[in-house]
C-alpha positions as CSV (number, residue, x, y, z in Angstrom):
1,M,4.8,9.2,-22.2
2,S,1.3,10.6,-22.2
3,H,-1.8,8.5,-22.2
4,E,-5.5,9.4,-22.2
5,A,-6.7,9.7,-18.7
6,R,-10.1,8.9,-17.3
7,Y,-12.2,10.4,-14.5
8,W,-12.7,14.1,-15.3
9,T,-15.6,16.4,-16.1
10,K,-16.0,19.6,-18.0
11,Q,-17.0,22.6,-15.9
12,S,-19.4,25.4,-16.9
13,D,-16.5,27.9,-16.9
14,G,-14.5,25.9,-19.4
15,R,-12.1,24.3,-16.9
16,I,-12.0,20.6,-16.3
17,R,-12.2,18.9,-12.9
18,C,-10.2,15.8,-12.1
19,D,-12.6,13.3,-10.4
20,L,-10.0,10.7,-9.5
21,C,-9.4,11.6,-5.9
22,P,-11.1,13.8,-3.3
23,R,-8.8,16.7,-4.1
24,Y,-10.9,17.5,-7.2
25,C,-8.2,19.6,-8.9
26,V,-9.7,22.1,-11.4
27,L,-7.5,22.8,-14.4
28,N,-7.0,25.2,-17.3
29,D,-5.3,24.0,-20.4
30,G,-1.7,22.9,-19.7
31,Q,-2.1,22.8,-15.9
32,R,-1.2,19.8,-13.9
33,G,-3.0,18.5,-10.8
34,F,-1.6,18.4,-7.3
35,C,-0.2,14.9,-8.1
36,F,1.8,16.5,-11.0
37,V,1.3,13.6,-13.3
38,R,-2.3,14.2,-14.5
39,Q,-2.5,17.2,-16.8
40,R,-5.1,19.0,-18.9
41,E,-4.4,18.8,-22.5
42,G,-6.8,20.6,-24.7
43,D,-10.3,19.4,-23.9
44,G,-9.2,16.3,-22.1
45,M,-6.7,15.0,-19.5
46,V,-3.6,12.8,-19.9
47,L,-1.5,10.7,-17.6
48,T,2.0,11.9,-18.2
49,T,3.8,8.8,-16.7
50,Y,2.0,6.0,-18.4
51,G,4.5,3.2,-19.2
52,R,7.3,4.9,-17.2
53,S,8.7,3.8,-13.9
54,S,11.1,5.1,-11.3
55,G,12.7,1.6,-11.3
56,F,11.9,-2.1,-10.8
57,C,13.1,-4.2,-7.8
58,V,12.3,-7.7,-6.5
59,D,11.5,-7.3,-2.8
60,P,10.2,-9.7,-0.1
61,I,6.4,-9.5,0.0
62,E,6.7,-8.8,3.8
63,K,8.3,-5.4,2.9
64,K,5.0,-4.0,1.5
65,P,4.1,-4.9,4.3
66,L,2.0,-8.0,3.8
67,N,2.4,-10.8,6.3
68,H,-0.7,-12.9,5.4
69,F,-0.3,-12.9,1.6
70,L,2.0,-15.5,0.0
71,P,4.6,-15.4,2.9
72,G,8.2,-15.6,2.0
73,T,7.7,-14.9,-1.7
74,P,9.4,-12.3,-4.0
75,V,7.3,-9.5,-5.4
76,L,8.2,-7.4,-8.4
77,S,7.8,-3.8,-7.2
78,F,7.7,-0.5,-9.0
79,G,6.3,3.0,-8.9
80,T,6.2,6.0,-11.1
81,A,6.4,9.6,-9.8
82,G,4.2,12.1,-8.0
83,C,1.5,11.7,-5.3
84,N,-1.9,13.0,-4.5
85,L,-1.1,13.6,-0.8
86,G,1.4,16.0,0.7
87,C,2.8,14.1,3.7
88,M,5.5,16.2,5.3
89,Y,7.4,13.1,6.5
90,C,7.3,11.2,3.2
91,Q,9.9,8.4,3.3
92,N,9.9,8.0,-0.5
93,W,9.9,11.7,-1.2
94,D,12.5,11.5,-4.0
95,I,9.9,9.6,-6.0
96,S,6.5,10.7,-4.7
97,K,7.4,14.4,-4.5
98,S,9.3,14.5,-7.7
99,K,8.5,17.1,-10.3
100,E,11.2,15.8,-12.6
101,A,10.5,13.6,-15.6
102,D,13.7,11.7,-15.2
103,R,12.4,10.2,-11.9
104,A,10.3,7.9,-14.1
105,A,12.8,7.2,-16.8
106,D,12.5,3.4,-17.0
107,V,10.0,2.5,-19.8
108,A,8.0,-0.7,-19.7
109,S,4.7,-1.9,-21.2
110,P,2.2,-3.7,-19.1
111,E,2.9,-6.9,-20.9
112,A,6.7,-6.5,-20.4
113,I,6.1,-6.1,-16.6
114,A,4.0,-9.2,-16.4
115,D,6.5,-11.2,-18.4
116,A,9.4,-9.9,-16.2
117,A,7.5,-11.1,-13.1
118,V,7.2,-14.6,-14.6
119,E,10.8,-14.7,-15.6
120,A,11.9,-13.5,-12.1
121,G,9.8,-16.2,-10.4
122,C,7.6,-13.6,-8.7
123,P,4.0,-14.7,-8.0
124,S,3.0,-11.1,-7.6
125,V,3.6,-7.5,-8.8
126,A,3.3,-4.6,-6.4
127,F,2.4,-1.0,-7.2
128,T,4.4,0.8,-4.5
129,Y,7.0,3.5,-3.7
130,N,4.3,6.0,-4.8
131,D,0.5,5.6,-4.9
132,P,-1.0,3.6,-7.8
133,V,-4.2,5.8,-7.5
134,I,-2.5,8.6,-9.5
135,F,-1.4,6.3,-12.3
136,I,-4.6,4.2,-12.3
137,E,-4.8,3.7,-16.1
138,Y,-1.3,2.2,-16.1
139,A,-1.8,0.2,-13.0
140,V,-5.1,-1.3,-14.3
141,D,-3.5,-2.3,-17.6
142,V,-0.5,-3.9,-15.8
143,A,-2.8,-5.8,-13.5
144,R,-4.8,-7.1,-16.4
145,A,-1.6,-8.2,-18.2
146,C,-0.5,-9.9,-15.0
147,R,-3.8,-11.8,-14.6
148,D,-3.4,-13.1,-18.2
149,R,-0.1,-14.7,-17.1
150,G,-1.3,-16.0,-13.7
151,V,0.5,-13.3,-11.7
152,K,-1.3,-11.6,-8.8
153,T,-1.1,-7.8,-8.1
154,V,-0.7,-5.8,-4.9
155,A,-1.7,-2.1,-4.3
156,V,0.3,-0.3,-1.7
157,T,-1.8,2.8,-1.3
158,A,-3.1,5.6,1.0
159,G,-6.6,4.9,-0.2
160,Y,-7.3,8.5,-1.2
161,I,-9.6,7.9,-4.1
162,C,-13.1,8.5,-5.2
163,D,-15.8,5.9,-5.5
164,E,-15.9,5.1,-9.2
165,P,-12.2,4.9,-9.8
166,R,-11.9,3.0,-6.5
167,R,-14.1,0.3,-7.9
168,E,-12.1,0.0,-11.1
169,L,-8.7,-0.1,-9.4
170,F,-9.5,-2.7,-6.9
171,S,-11.5,-4.9,-9.3
172,V,-8.1,-6.1,-10.7
173,M,-6.1,-6.2,-7.5
174,D,-5.5,-9.3,-5.4
175,A,-4.1,-7.7,-2.2
176,A,-3.8,-4.2,-0.8
177,N,-2.0,-2.6,2.1
178,V,-3.6,0.7,2.9
179,D,-1.9,3.4,4.9
180,L,-4.2,4.6,7.7
181,K,-1.9,7.5,8.5
182,A,-3.6,8.7,11.6
183,F,-7.1,8.7,13.1
184,S,-7.7,12.4,13.3
185,D,-8.9,14.9,10.7
186,E,-6.4,17.4,12.1
187,F,-3.5,15.2,11.2
188,Y,-4.7,14.5,7.7
189,R,-5.4,18.2,7.1
190,D,-2.2,19.6,8.6
191,V,0.4,16.8,7.9
192,T,-0.9,15.1,4.7
193,K,-3.0,17.8,3.1
194,G,-5.8,15.4,2.8
195,R,-8.9,14.1,4.7
196,L,-9.5,11.0,6.8
197,D,-13.0,10.0,5.7
198,P,-12.2,9.0,2.1
199,V,-9.5,6.6,3.5
200,K,-12.0,5.0,5.9
201,E,-14.4,4.6,3.0
202,T,-11.7,2.8,0.9
203,L,-11.0,0.5,3.8
204,V,-14.7,-0.4,4.4
205,Y,-15.2,-0.9,0.6
206,L,-12.2,-3.2,0.3
207,R,-13.2,-5.3,3.3
208,H,-16.9,-5.7,2.6
209,E,-17.4,-5.3,-1.2
210,T,-14.3,-7.0,-2.7
211,D,-12.3,-10.2,-2.3
212,V,-9.0,-8.2,-2.1
213,W,-6.8,-9.4,0.7
214,L,-6.4,-6.4,3.0
215,E,-3.8,-5.3,5.5
216,V,-3.4,-1.9,7.1
217,T,-0.3,0.1,8.1
218,T,0.0,3.1,10.5
219,L,3.4,4.9,10.8
220,L,3.6,6.2,14.3
221,I,5.2,9.6,14.6
222,P,6.2,10.7,18.1
223,G,3.9,13.4,19.4
224,L,1.6,13.5,16.4
225,N,-0.4,10.2,16.1
226,D,1.0,7.9,18.8
227,S,-1.2,8.7,21.8
228,D,-2.8,5.8,23.6
229,A,-6.2,7.4,23.1
230,E,-5.8,7.8,19.3
231,I,-4.4,4.3,18.9
232,A,-7.2,2.8,20.9
233,E,-9.9,4.7,18.9
234,S,-8.4,3.7,15.6
235,C,-8.2,0.0,16.5
236,A,-11.7,0.0,18.0
237,W,-12.9,1.4,14.7
238,M,-11.1,-1.3,12.7
239,V,-12.6,-4.1,14.8
240,D,-16.1,-2.6,14.4
241,A,-15.9,-1.5,10.7
242,L,-13.5,-4.1,9.2
243,G,-13.4,-7.0,11.5
244,D,-10.9,-8.4,14.0
245,D,-8.8,-10.4,11.6
246,V,-7.5,-7.6,9.3
247,P,-3.7,-7.5,10.0
248,L,-2.4,-4.1,11.3
249,H,1.2,-3.0,11.1
250,F,2.6,-0.3,13.3
251,T,5.8,1.0,11.8
252,A,8.6,3.2,13.0
253,F,9.1,6.8,11.8
254,H,12.5,8.2,10.9
255,P,13.1,11.9,10.2
256,D,12.7,12.7,6.5
257,W,11.6,15.2,3.9
258,R,10.2,18.2,5.7
259,M,9.9,16.6,9.1
260,Q,13.4,16.5,10.4
261,D,12.6,17.8,13.8
262,R,10.9,14.7,15.2
263,P,12.8,11.8,16.8
264,R,12.7,8.3,15.6
265,T,9.9,6.2,17.0
266,P,11.1,4.2,20.0
267,T,10.5,0.4,19.8
268,E,8.7,0.7,23.1
269,T,6.0,2.9,21.4
270,L,5.4,0.2,18.8
271,S,5.2,-2.5,21.4
272,R,2.7,-0.4,23.4
273,A,0.6,0.3,20.4
274,R,0.6,-3.5,19.6
275,L,-0.7,-4.2,23.1
276,I,-3.4,-1.6,22.8
277,A,-4.5,-3.0,19.5
278,K,-4.8,-6.5,20.9
279,E,-6.7,-5.2,23.9
280,Q,-9.2,-3.6,21.5
281,G,-9.7,-7.0,19.9
282,L,-7.4,-7.1,16.8
283,L,-6.0,-10.6,16.3
284,H,-3.0,-9.9,14.1
285,V,-0.8,-6.9,15.0
286,Y,2.7,-6.4,13.8
287,T,5.6,-4.0,14.3
288,G,7.8,-2.8,11.5
289,N,11.0,-0.9,10.7
290,V,12.5,-2.3,14.0
291,H,13.9,-5.7,15.0
292,D,11.1,-7.2,17.1
293,A,10.7,-11.0,17.0
294,E,7.4,-11.0,18.9
295,G,6.1,-8.2,16.7
296,D,7.1,-10.1,13.5
297,T,5.5,-13.4,14.5
298,T,2.1,-14.7,13.2
299,S,0.2,-16.6,15.8
300,C,-2.9,-18.6,15.7
301,A,-5.9,-16.5,16.7
302,A,-7.6,-19.5,18.3
303,C,-4.9,-21.3,20.3
304,G,-2.0,-18.9,20.3
305,S,0.6,-21.2,18.7
306,S,3.4,-19.6,16.7
307,L,2.7,-20.2,13.1
308,I,5.2,-18.0,11.2
309,V,8.3,-16.8,12.9
310,R,10.3,-14.1,11.1
311,D,13.7,-12.5,11.5
312,W,13.1,-9.3,9.6
313,Y,12.0,-10.7,6.3
314,V,13.4,-14.2,6.7
315,L,11.0,-16.9,7.6
316,E,12.6,-19.0,10.4
317,Q,9.5,-21.2,11.0
318,Y,6.4,-21.8,8.9
319,R,3.6,-24.0,10.2
320,V,0.5,-23.0,8.3
321,T,-0.9,-26.1,6.6
322,A,-1.6,-26.4,2.9
323,E,-5.3,-25.8,3.8
324,G,-4.4,-22.5,5.5
325,E,-5.0,-23.8,9.0
326,C,-3.2,-24.0,12.3
327,P,-1.6,-27.5,12.6
328,D,-2.4,-27.6,16.4
329,C,-6.1,-26.7,16.5
330,A,-7.2,-26.7,12.8
331,A,-8.4,-23.1,13.0
332,T,-8.4,-21.2,9.7
333,V,-5.6,-18.6,9.4
334,A,-6.8,-15.4,7.8
335,G,-4.9,-14.8,4.6
336,V,-3.8,-16.1,1.2
337,F,-1.3,-19.0,1.6
338,D,0.3,-21.4,-0.9
339,E,1.1,-25.0,-0.1
340,R,4.7,-24.0,0.7
341,P,6.2,-20.7,1.8
342,G,8.6,-18.8,-0.3
343,T,12.3,-18.7,0.4
344,W,13.2,-15.3,-1.0
345,G,14.3,-13.9,2.4
346,S,15.5,-10.3,2.7
347,R,17.1,-9.9,-0.7
348,R,16.4,-6.8,-2.8
349,Q,17.3,-7.2,-6.5
350,R,17.2,-4.6,-9.2
351,V,15.5,-5.6,-12.4
352,S,15.8,-4.1,-15.9
353,I,12.8,-4.3,-18.1
354,G,12.6,-3.3,-21.7
355,P,9.6,-1.8,-23.5
């Protein structure tokens, strides 16, 4: 369904410019932006997917991935359709690249989503599968409804957003995982059809101007963004600009969408990247999309004790105290922790939500 959209300006030539993301699409009447879901309608703009989803699932929070935010708990997850980046390797391409209305066929009001999270025993709701930036009006309304019911919200995003909407979106979020897709302008330009600087701006804003819990993910693609030099440069920037305690996830690529010519990322590449990140000073570095016990374990940054041991998304050991500290040395563990960990495990459960 259509809903009045914010963040646009009227141009002198009669067109309107979308000011939501740095793409700044300029539209005549009836035209849609690059994301496909924001459309000019008369002298204004509408979000065509408000209240519509590509489906609802309960996932483990670690799948977002978030390893320092309510570990072991279930999160009600959903997305809509479309995307404001054009990643050639998109691993949710059937949703994010969709130009079909039926890809967002499930209808649910913000209040219904918040109620469903409570009924399912989910302490949080995640905007994921595609980027909540492009459905900001819907995401913000859902987040507000969740807050009214004591449910936290999580943005899984590429961080490709302008300053004013960035402030609105993250003012109602409790956690975010931001994709830092590479650390070169060439990669962003050629592979994602975007730019690197706006993503860095989002990361710095989240870290220094909000209380949103932040984690970062980089999908390593063989031959494109997995060189030792680029990984070291990216991690050094993170330490300097964000701090050493922001968790970083290196995840494995598999051939998809329009990038079928690249091999899967070897586990050894992820392990090497993790070592480089630690050498650059990052304290919490993980590997994903592979089975790697060491790369799944959360350790105390002060004394090195294993605090959370995972087998994929199952917590096999949990030693963070109720105060969020290491039991061996009393050092504070960066993150958001409850008194007890969740026990959701690796399950994925489809949920139906009415209007």
